[in-house]
Structure formats: structure tokens, C-alpha cells
RONUTOR-846899 format. One record per residue (C-alpha): x, y, z. Coordinates in steps of 0.1 Angstrom, whole numbers, plus 5000, padded with zeros to 4 digits. Example, Ala and Ser with C-alpha at 12.3 -4.5 7.8 and 13.67 -1.06 7.14 Angstrom:
BEGIN
512349555078
513749895071
***
This chain:
BEGIN
512550924751
515950844737
517750514743
520550664764
518050814788
516050484790
519250284797
520250524824
516850494841
517050104839
520550114855
519350334883
516350104889
518549794889
520949944915
518150054938
516249824961
512749944950
510149704938
508549934913
509450254895
507250474873
508650764853
506651014833
508551264813
505651494803
501951474807
501251614772
503851404753
502651084769
506050934776
505650704805
507950414817
507050164844
509649924857
508849644882
510649344898
509248994897
509448804930
511448484929
510248174946
512448054975
513147684977
513547535012
516047255018
513447065038
509747135038
508247245072
506746975093
502946985094
501046835123
498246615108
496046685138
495947055131
494347155099
493447505087
491447625059
493247845034
491848195035
489748305006
491648514982
491048884989
489849114962
492349384954
491249684934
493649934919
492850234896
495050514886
492650774899
491950614933
493850724963
493850384981
493750024972
491449824994
491049455001
487749335014
486749045035
483548915051
483949095085
486049395075
487849605050
491649685048
492950015035
496149945015
498950185007
498650314972
502350414971
505750384987
506450655014
506250745050
503050685071
501750965093
498650955115
498351335117
499251645097
501851755122
503551615153
501451855175
498051785161
495651505169
495551195147
493051185118
491650865132
492150625161
491050275169
487350265178
486550575157
483650555132
484650685098
482650785067
483550745030
485951015020
487251095055
490951135058
492550845077
496250915074
498951075053
501650915032
504651135024
506251054991
508851284975
508051564999
504351554990
501751475016
499151245001
495851205020
494550845023
490750845026
488250585037
486650425007
483950255029
482250355061
483050165092
484850155126
488650145128
489449805142
493249825139
496050055127
498649825113
501550085109
503250305134
503550675130
506650765109
507150415096
508150355060
505450175039
505549985007
503049984978
499949774986
500949735023
497949705047
497650025067
494250025085
491649755091
488049865093
484949675107
482249735082
478549705089
***
């Protein structure tokens, strides 16, 4: 990749509001560029008031797994499992407006079962269950835009 092309790609990324951009010129040549933004900490003028009578335990950090070949990123917890968006796109519960949703709250799902679609660049990507369980909550509305690693569906696991 020449320097002019790389500078143009960086300029486009900086002008856009996207958090992450990945560009691959050719599978065989192996030219691949990945750009990402770092989140900046926000400093408050005055810290929020905390009632000393009310104390909460901080939640245990969730485990996030990401692999290039996986279709979803999942975060597990003691009583359930959350299916995370593997990409930026548009969330759809069914393959067309006239068809039934792939899954609804209360449905029991198996590993590999399609739960929803995410449309990215006019390509419909099936998001599959990576664990068996019961759908406890669908966290996104049909047709809503989703971000990378955004929680989509919460499962109750056995």
C-alpha cells in the first residue's frame, strides 16, 4: 500500500464518527490496515454524591472472547450469557419484514441456531447462539443500528 493511499484512508477515518475501521486490500497480498479510536476519560467538575447508607458491590469483570473466525462475541456471567455484536451494522430479528423472528423471549435455543441478522455493507450476517439456553431478553429493537461489541441478546443458561 502506498503512502498516499494510507494517508487518504486515515483522513477518511478521522472525518467519520466510527470507532474502528478495518481495510483489507487483497487477501493474497496480505495488506491489512486497522484503525481505532481510544476513548478519552471525562472529568466531572464535581464528583457525584454517594449515600453512605447504600453500598453496592462492583460487578465481577465479564469475560469477553473475540476471534477472527467467530461470528459473535459473548460475555458470560453466573446466571446467563450475553450475545454481543461482532460488527457495526443494522440489527434484524427476521430475514424479511413478513417472516417470523428467528427467536423470541422465552424460546429455547441450541448452539449454532440463528438468533438474528446484522446487515453490514448490504451483507446479511447471521448471528448464532454459541451456547444453549433460553432467551431472557432481546436488548435491541428490530431495525436499530448496533455498534461493535454491543449486547444484543441475553440468554439464561442451564
